[in-house]
Backbone as JSON, one array per atom type, in Angstrom:
{
  "sequence": "XXXXXXXXXXXXXXXXXXXXXXXXXXXXXXXXXXXXXXXXXXXXXXXXXXXXXXXXXXXXXXXXXXXXXXXXXXXXXXXXXXXXXXXXXXXXXXXXXXXXXXXXXXXXXXXXXXXXXXXXXXXXXXXXXXXXXXXXXXXXXXXXXXXXXXXXXXXXXXXXXXXXXXXXXXXXXXXXXXXXXXXXXXXXXXXXXXXXXXXXXXXXXXXXXXXXXXXXXXXXXXXXXXXXXXXXXXXXXXXXXXXXXXXXXXXXXXXXXXXXXXXXXXXXXXXXXXXXXX",
  "N": [[-53.1, 20.42, -73.16], [-50.42, 21.45, -71.28], [-46.86, 20.8, -71.1], [-43.58, 19.96, -69.69], [-40.46, 18.58, -70.38], [-38.01, 16.92, -68.43], [-34.94, 16.07, -66.85], [-32.92, 14.19, -64.38], [-29.78, 13.09, -64.16], [-30.41, 11.52, -66.39], [-32.75, 10.31, -65.46], [-35.82, 10.4, -66.52], [-38.68, 12.68, -66.88], [-42.08, 13.6, -67.41], [-43.35, 16.66, -66.97], [-46.32, 18.09, -65.53], [-47.86, 21.0, -65.2], [-50.23, 22.01, -62.87], [-51.5, 23.86, -61.15], [-53.99, 24.26, -59.58], [-55.06, 21.79, -59.17], [-56.8, 20.73, -61.24], [-56.69, 18.93, -63.3], [-57.54, 15.9, -64.75], [-55.94, 13.38, -63.87], [-55.13, 10.16, -64.79], [-54.24, 6.68, -64.42], [-54.03, 5.45, -66.98], [-53.62, 7.79, -68.61], [-51.16, 8.54, -67.68], [-49.44, 6.46, -68.38], [-49.7, 6.46, -71.19], [-48.59, 9.03, -71.69], [-45.98, 8.61, -70.92], [-45.05, 6.68, -72.66], [-42.67, 5.78, -74.88], [-42.58, 5.71, -77.62], [-45.25, 6.28, -78.58], [-46.02, 8.41, -77.14], [-44.76, 11.18, -75.14], [-42.65, 10.28, -73.57], [-40.98, 8.87, -70.86], [-39.56, 8.23, -67.47], [-41.59, 8.62, -65.59], [-44.35, 10.68, -64.49], [-44.5, 14.0, -63.2], [-46.73, 15.75, -61.59], [-47.32, 19.17, -61.01], [-48.77, 20.68, -58.4], [-50.51, 22.59, -56.11], [-50.22, 22.01, -52.68], [-52.4, 22.38, -51.06], [-54.54, 21.81, -52.75], [-54.62, 19.08, -53.39], [-55.47, 15.8, -52.38], [-53.58, 14.2, -51.16], [-51.78, 15.78, -50.38], [-52.75, 17.87, -48.82], [-52.65, 17.83, -46.06], [-50.06, 18.67, -45.54], [-49.85, 21.15, -46.31], [-49.4, 23.46, -44.74], [-46.74, 23.36, -44.37], [-45.5, 23.23, -46.85], [-45.8, 24.8, -50.04], [-46.03, 23.61, -52.41], [-46.99, 20.48, -53.97], [-45.52, 17.37, -54.89], [-46.88, 15.37, -57.11], [-46.26, 12.34, -57.85], [-45.91, 9.95, -60.34], [-45.33, 6.54, -61.52], [-44.17, 5.16, -64.64], [-45.87, 3.22, -65.48], [-48.24, 3.98, -64.66], [-48.87, 3.82, -62.04], [-49.1, 5.17, -58.84], [-46.53, 6.72, -56.74], [-44.55, 6.86, -53.71], [-42.26, 8.53, -53.43], [-39.62, 10.21, -55.19], [-36.27, 10.66, -55.64], [-34.62, 11.91, -57.78], [-36.7, 13.0, -59.3], [-37.73, 14.85, -57.33], [-35.71, 16.68, -57.47], [-35.69, 17.48, -60.1], [-38.36, 18.65, -60.2], [-38.13, 20.73, -58.34], [-36.26, 22.39, -59.84], [-38.11, 22.98, -61.95], [-40.1, 24.46, -60.64], [-38.51, 26.77, -60.04], [-37.72, 27.71, -62.47], [-40.04, 28.19, -63.88], [-41.07, 30.27, -62.43], [-42.62, 29.81, -60.3], [-41.71, 29.47, -57.8], [-39.41, 31.36, -55.88], [-36.0, 31.71, -56.17], [-33.66, 31.57, -53.55], [-31.44, 31.92, -50.75], [-32.44, 30.15, -48.76], [-33.65, 26.92, -47.99], [-36.14, 25.2, -50.02], [-39.18, 23.94, -49.38], [-40.87, 20.9, -50.35], [-43.86, 18.99, -50.67], [-44.38, 15.7, -50.47], [-45.71, 12.29, -51.01], [-44.18, 10.82, -49.28], [-43.85, 12.77, -47.25], [-42.37, 15.81, -46.31], [-39.85, 17.14, -48.27], [-36.77, 19.1, -48.51], [-35.1, 21.32, -50.54], [-32.26, 22.75, -52.12], [-30.5, 25.01, -54.21], [-27.63, 24.24, -56.18], [-25.57, 25.75, -57.86], [-25.44, 24.53, -61.13], [-26.76, 22.26, -60.32], [-29.21, 20.59, -58.15], [-29.9, 20.0, -54.8], [-31.56, 17.78, -52.62], [-32.97, 17.33, -49.31], [-33.7, 14.64, -47.69], [-35.5, 12.02, -45.79], [-33.37, 10.13, -43.57], [-32.05, 7.12, -44.81], [-33.26, 3.99, -43.77], [-32.09, 1.03, -42.71], [-33.25, -2.11, -43.06], [-32.86, -4.9, -42.56], [-32.07, -8.24, -44.02], [-32.61, -9.44, -47.31], [-33.4, -11.28, -50.42], [-32.82, -10.98, -53.92], [-33.86, -12.35, -57.01], [-32.36, -13.17, -60.01], [-32.28, -13.96, -63.27], [-31.78, -16.66, -62.66], [-29.9, -16.28, -60.73], [-29.4, -15.98, -57.21], [-29.32, -13.25, -55.35], [-28.19, -11.95, -52.38], [-29.15, -9.36, -50.41], [-29.74, -5.97, -48.92], [-32.5, -4.67, -47.25], [-33.87, -1.42, -47.56], [-35.56, 1.44, -46.43], [-36.38, 4.48, -47.78], [-38.37, 6.15, -47.6], [-39.69, 5.05, -49.72], [-39.63, 1.56, -50.88], [-36.56, -0.35, -51.05], [-34.1, -2.68, -52.26], [-30.78, -3.49, -51.82], [-28.28, -4.92, -53.41], [-25.16, -6.48, -53.54], [-22.96, -6.99, -56.28], [-21.7, -10.13, -56.99], [-18.19, -11.21, -56.84], [-16.44, -11.5, -59.92], [-18.5, -11.31, -61.61], [-19.71, -9.02, -63.97], [-21.11, -5.75, -63.51], [-22.26, -4.68, -65.74], [-23.13, -6.9, -67.16], [-25.56, -7.84, -66.2], [-28.88, -8.96, -66.79], [-31.32, -6.87, -67.1], [-33.8, -6.78, -68.33], [-36.0, -8.03, -67.49], [-38.16, -8.06, -64.6], [-36.51, -8.2, -61.37], [-36.79, -11.02, -59.19], [-38.49, -11.12, -55.89], [-39.09, -11.17, -52.45], [-42.3, -11.16, -51.51], [-43.5, -11.07, -49.06], [-41.74, -9.56, -47.53], [-41.75, -7.31, -49.12], [-44.34, -6.18, -49.6], [-45.61, -4.17, -51.3], [-44.1, -4.22, -53.53], [-40.78, -3.33, -54.76], [-37.76, -1.44, -55.29], [-34.92, -2.47, -56.95], [-31.5, -2.43, -56.31], [-28.29, -3.01, -57.94], [-25.04, -3.43, -57.08], [-21.53, -2.24, -57.41], [-18.14, -1.8, -56.07], [-16.5, 1.12, -56.51], [-13.4, 2.95, -57.66], [-11.42, 4.94, -55.44], [-12.62, 8.32, -54.73], [-11.83, 11.73, -54.82], [-12.72, 13.7, -52.09], [-14.74, 12.13, -51.13], [-16.17, 9.71, -49.18], [-16.63, 7.12, -50.03], [-17.1, 5.18, -52.95], [-19.3, 4.04, -55.42], [-20.71, 1.98, -57.96], [-23.86, 1.7, -59.69], [-26.68, -0.16, -61.04], [-30.11, -0.14, -61.61], [-33.39, -1.57, -61.06], [-36.52, -0.31, -61.44], [-39.39, -0.33, -59.4], [-42.43, -0.4, -61.14], [-41.38, 1.02, -63.29], [-39.4, -0.28, -64.76], [-35.86, -0.85, -65.72], [-34.02, 1.95, -65.15], [-32.01, 4.95, -65.98], [-31.16, 6.21, -63.67], [-31.62, 6.45, -60.14], [-32.72, 8.44, -57.54], [-33.53, 7.96, -54.83], [-32.78, 5.49, -54.65], [-30.04, 5.68, -54.99], [-29.36, 6.95, -52.44], [-30.1, 4.83, -50.83], [-28.25, 2.93, -51.51], [-25.85, 4.28, -50.8], [-26.17, 4.38, -48.02], [-25.93, 1.67, -47.24], [-23.29, 1.23, -48.33], [-21.76, 2.97, -46.7], [-22.27, 1.76, -44.11], [-21.17, -0.84, -44.58], [-18.58, 0.11, -44.63], [-18.17, 0.57, -41.96], [-19.16, 3.05, -41.18], [-21.43, 5.56, -39.97], [-22.12, 8.01, -41.0], [-21.34, 10.22, -43.74], [-19.8, 10.8, -47.06], [-20.84, 9.79, -50.25], [-19.99, 8.88, -53.61], [-21.99, 8.05, -56.19], [-22.11, 6.37, -59.03], [-24.19, 6.03, -61.77], [-25.89, 4.77, -64.75], [-26.59, 7.1, -66.12], [-24.98, 9.23, -65.2], [-23.37, 11.02, -62.44], [-24.2, 10.88, -58.99], [-24.27, 12.5, -55.82], [-24.19, 11.57, -52.43], [-24.97, 12.61, -49.25], [-24.8, 11.64, -46.05], [-25.94, 12.47, -42.95], [-26.28, 12.55, -39.3], [-28.97, 13.0, -39.06], [-30.36, 13.2, -41.53], [-30.41, 12.81, -45.18], [-28.83, 14.08, -47.94], [-29.18, 14.43, -51.29], [-27.46, 15.16, -54.19], [-27.08, 16.48, -57.43], [-27.14, 16.91, -61.15], [-30.03, 18.73, -62.56], [-32.09, 19.08, -65.02], [-34.06, 20.86, -67.6], [-35.49, 20.03, -70.45], [-37.3, 20.62, -72.6], [-40.26, 22.39, -73.59], [-43.77, 22.1, -74.19], [-46.9, 21.43, -75.85], [-49.53, 19.14, -75.49], [-51.26, 17.56, -78.17], [-54.69, 18.18, -79.06], [-56.94, 15.51, -79.09], [-55.17, 13.69, -79.17]],
  "CA": [[-52.28, 20.23, -71.84], [-48.89, 21.83, -71.3], [-45.92, 19.88, -70.38], [-42.16, 20.26, -69.75], [-39.58, 17.31, -70.09], [-36.85, 17.14, -67.64], [-34.22, 14.77, -66.26], [-31.85, 14.09, -63.52], [-28.85, 12.09, -64.6], [-30.95, 10.51, -67.24], [-33.87, 9.74, -64.93], [-36.53, 11.57, -67.15], [-39.97, 12.77, -66.42], [-42.91, 14.51, -68.08], [-43.76, 17.54, -65.92], [-47.46, 18.73, -65.99], [-48.3, 22.0, -64.39], [-51.63, 21.88, -62.62], [-51.38, 24.41, -59.72], [-55.12, 24.2, -58.8], [-55.52, 20.41, -59.12], [-57.98, 20.56, -62.08], [-56.32, 18.09, -64.39], [-57.96, 14.58, -64.33], [-54.84, 12.52, -64.21], [-55.51, 8.76, -64.66], [-53.16, 5.73, -64.77], [-53.95, 5.34, -68.54], [-53.05, 8.87, -69.33], [-49.9, 8.71, -67.37], [-48.83, 5.5, -69.11], [-49.57, 6.96, -72.52], [-47.66, 10.11, -71.82], [-44.63, 8.14, -70.73], [-44.74, 5.78, -73.78], [-41.52, 6.37, -75.59], [-42.94, 5.62, -78.99], [-46.49, 7.01, -78.96], [-46.26, 9.61, -76.09], [-43.61, 12.06, -74.86], [-41.59, 9.46, -73.04], [-40.34, 9.26, -69.47], [-39.65, 7.21, -66.5], [-42.61, 8.96, -64.79], [-44.96, 12.03, -64.61], [-44.47, 14.9, -62.12], [-47.74, 16.79, -61.62], [-46.92, 20.26, -60.19], [-49.95, 21.03, -57.93], [-50.43, 23.26, -54.76], [-50.52, 21.05, -51.65], [-53.83, 22.62, -50.58], [-55.41, 21.27, -53.81], [-54.38, 17.68, -53.62], [-55.84, 15.04, -51.23], [-52.38, 13.52, -50.52], [-50.82, 16.88, -50.05], [-53.4, 18.95, -48.12], [-52.14, 17.88, -44.58], [-48.74, 19.27, -45.45], [-50.0, 22.65, -46.96], [-48.8, 24.54, -43.83], [-45.23, 23.24, -44.44], [-45.0, 23.37, -48.26], [-46.79, 25.28, -50.92], [-46.25, 22.67, -53.63], [-47.01, 18.87, -53.75], [-45.07, 16.56, -56.17], [-47.68, 14.14, -57.47], [-45.37, 11.47, -58.74], [-46.55, 8.71, -60.95], [-44.44, 5.74, -62.21], [-44.44, 5.14, -66.07], [-46.85, 2.24, -65.73], [-49.43, 4.53, -64.21], [-48.99, 3.6, -60.61], [-48.59, 6.29, -57.97], [-45.45, 6.33, -55.87], [-44.3, 7.77, -52.5], [-41.15, 9.57, -53.47], [-38.61, 10.11, -56.12], [-35.25, 11.74, -55.37], [-34.36, 12.71, -58.84], [-37.88, 13.64, -59.56], [-37.88, 16.02, -56.54], [-34.69, 17.81, -57.84], [-36.24, 18.1, -61.28], [-39.52, 19.33, -59.72], [-37.64, 22.02, -57.82], [-35.86, 23.17, -60.95], [-39.2, 23.48, -62.67], [-40.72, 25.54, -59.77], [-37.67, 28.0, -60.12], [-37.55, 28.23, -63.89], [-41.23, 28.77, -64.24], [-41.45, 31.36, -61.58], [-43.73, 29.43, -59.14], [-40.99, 29.61, -56.48], [-38.26, 32.29, -55.97], [-34.71, 31.4, -55.68], [-33.15, 32.3, -52.4], [-30.51, 31.11, -49.9], [-33.03, 29.24, -47.93], [-34.18, 25.83, -48.55], [-37.37, 25.16, -50.43], [-39.83, 22.76, -49.02], [-41.81, 20.43, -51.22], [-44.46, 18.03, -50.1], [-44.51, 14.44, -51.4], [-46.29, 11.2, -50.39], [-43.24, 10.43, -48.02], [-43.6, 13.82, -46.29], [-41.82, 17.14, -46.84], [-38.42, 17.16, -48.53], [-36.28, 20.39, -48.74], [-34.13, 21.53, -51.53], [-31.34, 23.91, -52.41], [-29.86, 25.06, -55.66], [-26.05, 24.25, -56.06], [-25.16, 25.93, -59.3], [-26.23, 23.78, -62.23], [-27.55, 21.18, -59.73], [-30.13, 20.71, -57.14], [-29.85, 18.98, -53.86], [-32.69, 17.7, -51.77], [-32.71, 16.62, -48.15], [-34.69, 13.48, -47.42], [-35.32, 11.19, -44.57], [-32.2, 9.3, -43.5], [-32.31, 5.79, -45.0], [-33.45, 3.01, -42.53], [-31.74, -0.31, -42.93], [-34.35, -2.99, -42.46], [-32.73, -6.4, -42.65], [-31.67, -8.94, -45.25], [-33.59, -10.25, -48.16], [-32.66, -11.71, -51.65], [-33.39, -10.85, -55.27], [-33.6, -13.46, -58.0], [-32.15, -12.58, -61.34], [-31.75, -14.78, -64.22], [-31.26, -17.94, -61.99], [-29.0, -16.1, -59.59], [-29.93, -15.48, -55.99], [-28.36, -12.21, -54.88], [-28.48, -11.58, -51.03], [-29.13, -7.78, -50.13], [-30.22, -5.37, -47.62], [-33.86, -3.94, -47.44], [-33.65, -0.13, -47.15], [-36.56, 2.28, -46.42], [-36.08, 5.81, -47.95], [-39.73, 6.67, -47.91], [-40.18, 4.07, -50.6], [-38.79, 0.48, -50.52], [-35.37, -0.65, -51.89], [-33.28, -3.84, -51.89], [-29.58, -3.32, -52.37], [-27.65, -6.19, -53.64], [-23.83, -6.36, -54.09], [-22.77, -7.95, -57.31], [-20.63, -11.05, -56.61], [-16.91, -11.01, -57.48], [-16.45, -12.24, -61.05], [-19.77, -10.92, -62.3], [-19.7, -7.7, -64.16], [-22.33, -5.08, -63.37], [-22.92, -4.47, -67.09], [-23.63, -8.05, -67.73], [-26.68, -8.19, -65.62], [-29.94, -8.71, -67.64], [-32.41, -6.22, -66.38], [-34.99, -6.64, -69.19], [-37.04, -8.45, -66.74], [-38.04, -7.45, -63.1], [-35.92, -9.25, -60.43], [-37.73, -11.66, -58.27], [-38.24, -10.61, -54.65], [-39.95, -11.66, -51.44], [-43.54, -10.53, -51.35], [-43.82, -10.85, -47.58], [-40.95, -8.48, -47.19], [-41.98, -6.08, -49.9], [-45.85, -6.38, -50.18], [-45.94, -3.23, -52.27], [-43.15, -4.17, -54.5], [-39.5, -2.9, -54.45], [-36.82, -0.96, -56.25], [-33.74, -3.18, -56.61], [-30.22, -1.98, -56.78], [-27.19, -3.85, -58.09], [-23.97, -2.46, -56.77], [-20.18, -2.71, -57.25], [-17.33, -0.9, -55.46], [-15.71, 1.9, -57.46], [-12.21, 3.39, -57.17], [-11.49, 6.08, -54.56], [-13.01, 9.51, -55.5], [-11.55, 12.77, -54.03], [-13.8, 14.3, -51.41], [-15.87, 11.17, -50.94], [-15.73, 8.49, -48.23], [-16.94, 5.92, -50.63], [-17.6, 5.29, -54.35], [-19.97, 2.81, -55.76], [-21.53, 2.13, -59.18], [-25.14, 0.92, -59.56], [-27.82, -0.17, -61.85], [-31.44, -0.17, -60.76], [-34.69, -1.8, -61.66], [-37.39, 0.45, -60.5], [-40.85, -0.72, -59.38], [-43.4, 0.56, -61.95], [-40.72, 1.77, -64.35], [-38.31, -1.09, -65.24], [-34.64, -0.28, -65.55], [-33.91, 3.39, -65.45], [-30.72, 5.48, -65.91], [-30.85, 6.69, -62.39], [-32.75, 6.55, -59.16], [-32.2, 9.14, -56.54], [-33.7, 7.37, -53.6], [-31.81, 4.19, -54.78], [-28.66, 6.06, -54.76], [-29.54, 7.14, -51.1], [-30.13, 3.51, -50.15], [-26.91, 2.28, -51.8], [-24.85, 4.95, -49.99], [-26.27, 4.01, -46.63], [-25.34, 0.37, -47.08], [-21.92, 1.34, -48.52], [-21.23, 3.43, -45.34], [-22.43, 0.66, -43.05], [-20.2, -1.77, -44.74], [-17.3, 0.6, -44.33], [-18.06, 0.87, -40.65], [-19.55, 4.32, -40.73], [-22.7, 5.96, -39.92], [-22.23, 9.14, -41.74], [-20.18, 10.47, -44.72], [-20.23, 11.3, -48.5], [-20.69, 8.62, -51.2], [-20.29, 9.22, -54.91], [-22.8, 7.0, -56.77], [-22.34, 6.4, -60.48], [-25.32, 5.42, -62.36], [-25.82, 4.95, -66.19], [-26.84, 8.56, -66.53], [-24.03, 10.25, -64.62], [-23.0, 10.79, -61.01], [-24.91, 11.63, -57.84], [-23.5, 12.53, -54.58], [-25.09, 11.33, -51.27], [-24.27, 12.91, -47.92], [-25.69, 11.16, -44.89], [-25.71, 13.05, -41.71], [-26.9, 11.89, -38.16], [-30.43, 13.34, -39.02], [-30.95, 13.24, -42.77], [-29.77, 12.45, -46.37], [-28.79, 15.09, -49.05], [-28.91, 13.88, -52.72], [-27.05, 16.23, -55.07], [-26.72, 16.08, -58.85], [-27.75, 17.86, -62.07], [-31.4, 18.79, -62.8], [-32.04, 19.71, -66.42], [-35.17, 20.91, -68.23], [-34.98, 19.84, -71.87], [-38.14, 21.22, -73.67], [-41.69, 22.63, -73.21], [-44.79, 21.9, -75.28], [-48.4, 21.08, -75.55], [-50.1, 17.82, -76.02], [-52.27, 17.89, -79.11], [-56.0, 17.77, -78.88], [-57.45, 14.33, -79.75], [-54.05, 12.62, -78.99]],
  "C": [[-50.93, 20.68, -72.04], [-48.13, 20.86, -70.69], [-44.51, 20.47, -70.63], [-41.5, 18.81, -69.61], [-38.39, 17.82, -69.5], [-36.22, 15.91, -67.26], [-33.23, 15.12, -65.2], [-30.96, 13.0, -63.64], [-29.49, 10.96, -65.32], [-32.27, 9.85, -66.83], [-34.99, 10.83, -65.51], [-38.04, 11.46, -66.81], [-40.71, 13.89, -67.31], [-43.59, 15.38, -66.92], [-45.0, 18.22, -66.3], [-47.8, 19.79, -64.94], [-49.79, 22.05, -64.19], [-51.84, 22.52, -61.24], [-52.65, 24.2, -58.95], [-55.74, 22.81, -58.72], [-56.76, 20.28, -60.01], [-57.8, 19.5, -63.13], [-56.78, 16.64, -63.88], [-56.72, 13.73, -64.73], [-55.22, 11.03, -63.86], [-54.23, 7.88, -64.91], [-52.94, 5.51, -66.34], [-53.26, 6.45, -69.2], [-51.58, 9.0, -69.0], [-49.12, 7.65, -68.12], [-48.66, 5.92, -70.55], [-48.56, 8.12, -72.69], [-46.28, 9.6, -71.77], [-44.23, 7.04, -71.87], [-43.77, 6.43, -74.61], [-41.71, 6.33, -77.02], [-44.1, 6.38, -79.45], [-46.79, 8.07, -78.18], [-45.09, 10.46, -76.24], [-42.48, 11.19, -74.33], [-40.99, 9.94, -71.71], [-40.5, 8.1, -68.54], [-40.96, 7.46, -65.57], [-43.3, 10.26, -65.1], [-44.88, 12.71, -63.1], [-45.58, 15.87, -62.24], [-47.33, 17.91, -60.56], [-48.38, 20.87, -59.56], [-49.81, 21.61, -56.5], [-50.84, 22.13, -53.71], [-51.91, 21.08, -51.19], [-54.87, 22.05, -51.52], [-55.26, 19.82, -54.23], [-54.6, 16.86, -52.36], [-54.69, 14.57, -50.54], [-51.46, 14.57, -50.02], [-51.41, 17.92, -48.98], [-52.8, 18.98, -46.59], [-50.84, 18.43, -44.54], [-48.75, 20.7, -45.96], [-49.36, 23.58, -46.1], [-47.29, 24.43, -43.9], [-44.73, 23.57, -45.81], [-46.1, 23.87, -49.1], [-47.19, 24.17, -52.0], [-46.11, 21.31, -53.44], [-46.37, 18.36, -55.1], [-45.83, 15.32, -56.22], [-46.93, 13.27, -58.43], [-45.99, 10.18, -59.08], [-45.41, 7.85, -61.72], [-45.0, 5.64, -63.77], [-45.57, 4.21, -66.39], [-48.26, 2.73, -65.24], [-49.81, 4.33, -62.67], [-48.33, 4.79, -59.86], [-47.47, 5.85, -57.12], [-45.25, 7.22, -54.76], [-43.44, 8.77, -52.79], [-40.3, 9.22, -54.62], [-37.45, 11.17, -55.86], [-34.92, 12.6, -56.53], [-35.44, 13.57, -59.34], [-38.11, 14.95, -58.72], [-36.88, 17.07, -57.0], [-35.25, 18.3, -59.13], [-37.47, 19.05, -61.16], [-39.03, 20.75, -59.32], [-37.08, 23.01, -58.99], [-36.99, 23.62, -61.76], [-39.79, 24.6, -61.94], [-39.91, 26.94, -60.02], [-37.86, 28.48, -61.53], [-38.97, 28.75, -64.37], [-41.82, 29.88, -63.35], [-42.35, 31.06, -60.5], [-43.02, 29.46, -57.86], [-39.82, 30.57, -56.78], [-37.1, 31.72, -55.41], [-34.16, 32.27, -54.58], [-32.12, 31.38, -51.72], [-31.04, 30.13, -49.14], [-33.29, 27.97, -48.7], [-35.59, 25.97, -48.96], [-38.08, 23.9, -50.26], [-40.79, 22.26, -50.17], [-42.43, 19.09, -50.63], [-44.62, 16.87, -51.05], [-45.29, 13.39, -50.4], [-45.54, 10.62, -49.17], [-43.02, 11.41, -47.22], [-42.94, 14.99, -47.11], [-40.29, 16.89, -47.05], [-38.04, 18.67, -48.61], [-35.08, 20.47, -49.57], [-33.43, 22.77, -51.55], [-30.76, 23.97, -53.67], [-28.31, 25.2, -55.43], [-25.63, 24.5, -57.53], [-25.92, 25.4, -60.26], [-27.08, 22.65, -61.58], [-28.41, 21.67, -58.63], [-29.85, 19.58, -56.11], [-31.11, 18.99, -53.03], [-32.38, 16.84, -50.55], [-33.93, 15.75, -47.89], [-34.41, 12.9, -46.2], [-33.99, 10.34, -44.54], [-32.63, 7.78, -43.76], [-32.4, 4.86, -43.74], [-33.22, 1.57, -43.19], [-32.59, -1.29, -42.32], [-34.21, -4.55, -42.48], [-32.28, -6.94, -43.97], [-32.75, -9.53, -46.01], [-32.74, -10.81, -49.45], [-33.51, -11.29, -52.81], [-32.95, -11.96, -56.04], [-33.49, -12.68, -59.34], [-31.5, -13.53, -62.29], [-31.11, -16.16, -63.66], [-30.27, -17.68, -60.84], [-29.82, -15.73, -58.43], [-28.83, -14.56, -55.38], [-28.78, -11.77, -53.43], [-28.34, -9.93, -51.07], [-29.73, -7.28, -49.0], [-31.46, -4.63, -48.07], [-33.56, -2.57, -46.88], [-35.04, 0.6, -47.33], [-36.12, 3.76, -46.58], [-37.42, 6.43, -48.28], [-40.44, 5.74, -48.87], [-39.17, 2.78, -50.4], [-37.59, 0.08, -51.7], [-34.71, -1.84, -51.35], [-31.94, -3.6, -52.63], [-28.85, -4.53, -52.32], [-26.22, -6.06, -54.22], [-23.75, -7.36, -55.2], [-21.55, -8.82, -57.07], [-19.5, -10.77, -57.47], [-17.08, -12.03, -58.77], [-17.62, -12.07, -62.07], [-19.79, -9.52, -62.57], [-21.15, -6.99, -64.08], [-23.19, -4.93, -64.74], [-23.52, -5.81, -67.71], [-24.91, -8.56, -67.17], [-27.88, -7.99, -66.6], [-31.1, -8.17, -66.85], [-33.6, -5.9, -67.31], [-36.21, -7.17, -68.6], [-37.01, -7.98, -65.36], [-37.44, -8.61, -62.3], [-37.06, -9.82, -59.53], [-37.59, -11.09, -56.75], [-39.26, -11.41, -53.67], [-41.16, -10.84, -51.22], [-43.99, -10.15, -49.94], [-42.95, -9.68, -47.1], [-41.22, -7.09, -47.78], [-43.44, -6.4, -50.5], [-46.23, -5.37, -51.28], [-44.99, -3.05, -53.41], [-41.8, -3.48, -54.05], [-38.65, -2.35, -55.52], [-35.59, -1.71, -55.84], [-32.54, -2.74, -57.33], [-29.22, -2.89, -56.82], [-25.88, -3.08, -58.05], [-22.51, -3.17, -56.85], [-19.5, -1.52, -56.69], [-16.49, -0.22, -56.52], [-14.37, 2.26, -56.86], [-12.43, 4.64, -56.31], [-11.75, 7.42, -55.47], [-12.61, 10.68, -54.53], [-12.86, 13.46, -53.34], [-14.97, 13.38, -50.9], [-15.31, 10.17, -49.99], [-16.01, 7.18, -48.89], [-17.41, 6.22, -51.95], [-18.13, 4.01, -54.79], [-20.48, 3.13, -57.33], [-22.78, 1.24, -59.06], [-25.88, 0.83, -60.84], [-29.12, -0.44, -60.94], [-32.69, -0.57, -61.7], [-35.84, -1.16, -60.74], [-38.78, -0.07, -60.57], [-41.73, 0.32, -60.15], [-42.76, 1.19, -63.12], [-39.64, 0.97, -65.12], [-36.84, -0.35, -64.97], [-34.5, 1.18, -65.95], [-32.39, 3.83, -65.47], [-30.2, 5.96, -64.61], [-31.97, 6.51, -61.42], [-32.17, 7.23, -58.03], [-32.37, 8.32, -55.2], [-32.86, 6.12, -53.54], [-30.46, 4.52, -54.43], [-28.36, 6.35, -53.1], [-29.28, 5.76, -50.33], [-28.85, 2.82, -50.31], [-25.87, 2.91, -50.92], [-25.01, 4.61, -48.56], [-25.74, 2.61, -46.41], [-23.79, 0.47, -47.32], [-21.17, 1.93, -47.26], [-21.2, 2.45, -44.31], [-21.32, -0.31, -43.27], [-18.79, -1.45, -44.47], [-17.15, 1.0, -42.87], [-18.45, 2.32, -40.24], [-21.05, 4.59, -40.87], [-23.05, 7.16, -40.74], [-21.13, 9.32, -42.68], [-20.81, 10.78, -46.12], [-19.88, 10.18, -49.32], [-20.93, 9.1, -52.61], [-20.93, 7.97, -55.52], [-22.86, 7.27, -58.28], [-23.37, 5.54, -61.01], [-25.26, 5.58, -64.05], [-25.96, 6.32, -66.71], [-25.98, 9.71, -65.93], [-23.63, 9.95, -63.23], [-23.84, 11.7, -60.13], [-24.01, 11.57, -56.77], [-24.4, 12.54, -53.36], [-24.32, 11.76, -50.04], [-25.18, 12.54, -46.8], [-25.11, 11.88, -43.68], [-26.45, 12.21, -40.66], [-28.55, 11.96, -38.38], [-31.08, 13.05, -40.36], [-30.01, 12.73, -43.97], [-29.92, 13.47, -47.31], [-28.39, 14.33, -50.34], [-28.66, 15.11, -53.52], [-26.64, 15.72, -56.48], [-27.4, 17.2, -59.81], [-29.39, 17.73, -62.22], [-31.6, 19.66, -64.01], [-33.62, 19.66, -67.02], [-34.92, 21.01, -69.77], [-35.87, 20.58, -72.78], [-39.52, 21.49, -72.92], [-42.45, 22.51, -74.32], [-46.15, 21.73, -74.88], [-48.74, 19.9, -76.24], [-51.27, 18.26, -76.94], [-53.61, 17.35, -78.78], [-56.34, 16.51, -79.61], [-56.39, 13.27, -79.66], [-54.51, 11.52, -78.07]]
}
């Protein structure tokens, strides 16, 4: 089984080429591949399969040739991954499965079709505009942190960090508590502080994230989009540009009236082959 390792601002993935959908991918195999001591290591698996050859992508095959079959590191399937989509597109281009052009490249996901464009060393993906869906609370180490529920094709809870509490001091070795009535399928929880002004941006925030199915990660693309939408709302804006600093680097989120663009680096680190009998 061939693989490629890639990351977007430290959010890392094991990429498995399977154009015709013949690979038997199971939760156990995904978890083993993502194991950082006994496997390759990653926050998730990206299976590269033609939309026409995957049950979750066949309905979108007329819009996009390729389907991003994304799995969390615990072996659970997920709707969408913003950084994963950017790394997925980088892989398509570098492997010759898609040709670079000035036009956007469509990619099918469980959350619908996203569109990507290359921006120098980075890749930007256009996703649905985040939908703010009311208030909820995250529990963390005895703290009750109010936040905003946000739908970016997958569920998020964006929680500002109270004054006097450092973002770096939060203990994210355990999953935050959340309301299962509001989030019956689980939730990605973002913890946010406001950063200093950044040239060219309408807002600047720093965030850490505990991802559903993957624990704390160095970055979360859809989480950055959720955080940007809340930051703009809190600043009295519906659209704009927000710089989002994550432990793995910086992402730039641009919200328009119709959609959300997520921009940042997308890097392929290595290619290899999983040994037989492993």
